[in-house]
C-alpha positions in Angstrom: 35.4 -17.1 56.5 37.0 -13.8 55.8 35.0 -11.1 54.0 36.1 -9.9 50.5 37.7 -6.5 49.9 36.3 -3.7 47.9 37.5 -0.4 46.8 36.7 3.0 48.5 37.8 6.3 46.8 38.6 9.7 47.9 38.2 12.2 45.0 40.0 15.1 46.5 43.1 13.1 47.2 42.8 10.9 44.0 43.3 7.9 46.1 41.8 4.5 46.2 41.8 2.1 49.2 40.9 -1.7 49.4 39.1 -2.3 52.6 37.1 -5.3 54.0 33.5 -5.4 52.9 31.1 -6.4 55.6 27.8 -7.3 54.3 26.1 -6.5 57.7 27.6 -3.0 57.8 25.5 -0.2 56.1 27.4 2.1 53.8 25.5 5.1 55.0 25.4 4.1 58.6 26.8 5.7 61.7 30.4 4.4 61.0 31.5 6.2 57.8 34.8 5.4 56.2 37.1 8.4 56.0 40.3 9.0 54.0 43.5 8.6 56.0 45.0 11.6 54.2 42.3 14.3 54.5 39.5 12.7 56.7 36.9 13.3 54.0 34.3 10.6 53.6 35.3 7.8 51.2 32.9 6.7 48.3 32.3 3.1 47.8 33.4 2.3 44.2 33.0 -1.5 44.1 35.1 -4.6 44.1 35.9 -4.5 40.3 37.3 -0.9 40.4 40.8 -0.1 39.2 42.0 3.4 40.0 43.5 5.7 37.3 46.9 7.1 37.9 46.9 10.1 40.2 48.3 12.4 37.6 45.5 11.6 35.1 43.1 14.5 35.8 40.7 13.7 33.0 40.2 10.1 34.2 39.6 11.3 37.8 37.0 14.0 36.5 35.2 11.2 34.6 35.3 9.1 37.7 33.9 11.8 39.7 31.0 12.1 37.3 30.4 8.4 37.4 30.5 8.1 41.2 28.2 11.2 41.8 25.7 9.7 39.3 25.6 6.5 41.3 27.6 4.3 38.9 29.6 1.7 40.7 32.2 -1.0 39.6 30.8 -4.2 40.9 31.6 -7.7 39.4 28.9 -9.4 37.5 28.2 -13.0 36.7 30.0 -12.7 33.4 33.2 -10.9 34.6 33.6 -7.3 35.1 31.4 -4.4 35.8 30.5 -3.7 32.1 31.0 -0.6 30.0 32.1 2.6 31.6 33.1 5.8 29.8 36.8 6.7 29.9 36.9 10.2 28.4 35.1 13.4 29.0 33.9 13.3 25.5 32.2 10.0 26.1 30.6 11.3 29.2 29.4 14.5 27.4 27.9 12.3 24.7 26.0 10.2 27.1 24.7 13.2 29.4 23.5 14.9 26.2 21.6 11.8 25.1 20.2 11.5 28.7 18.8 15.1 28.6 17.2 14.7 25.2 15.8 11.2 25.8 14.7 11.6 29.4 16.8 8.5 30.3 18.3 8.6 33.8 22.0 9.7 33.9 23.2 6.6 35.5 21.7 4.4 33.0 22.9 6.6 30.1 26.5 6.6 31.4 26.8 2.8 31.2 25.5 2.5 27.7 28.0 1.0 25.3 26.7 3.0 22.3 24.6 6.1 22.2 21.8 6.0 19.5 
């Protein structure tokens, strides 16, 4: 049975690539996936990832914050990956909340509403 495909992202190139996901292949192992354009390492984004347009710099900045915080876009049993912020304002609100409350950044970034 063929393996499913998942998305890998190159932030400097603002590019996304669908590649086969091999469950026995460690993501941080010896064989790292590299960007075909710039040869930088690709970041595993998940199978439910949809890349923003290359010209949308704000969306790519938001995506960079999410990926560096460890937030990924995996499918869940109920459909998609859940809530993810789309604007820098939403990211700033959640980061401020995380600093004030002591909640981890990754968990605060995926909150639907900030108390």
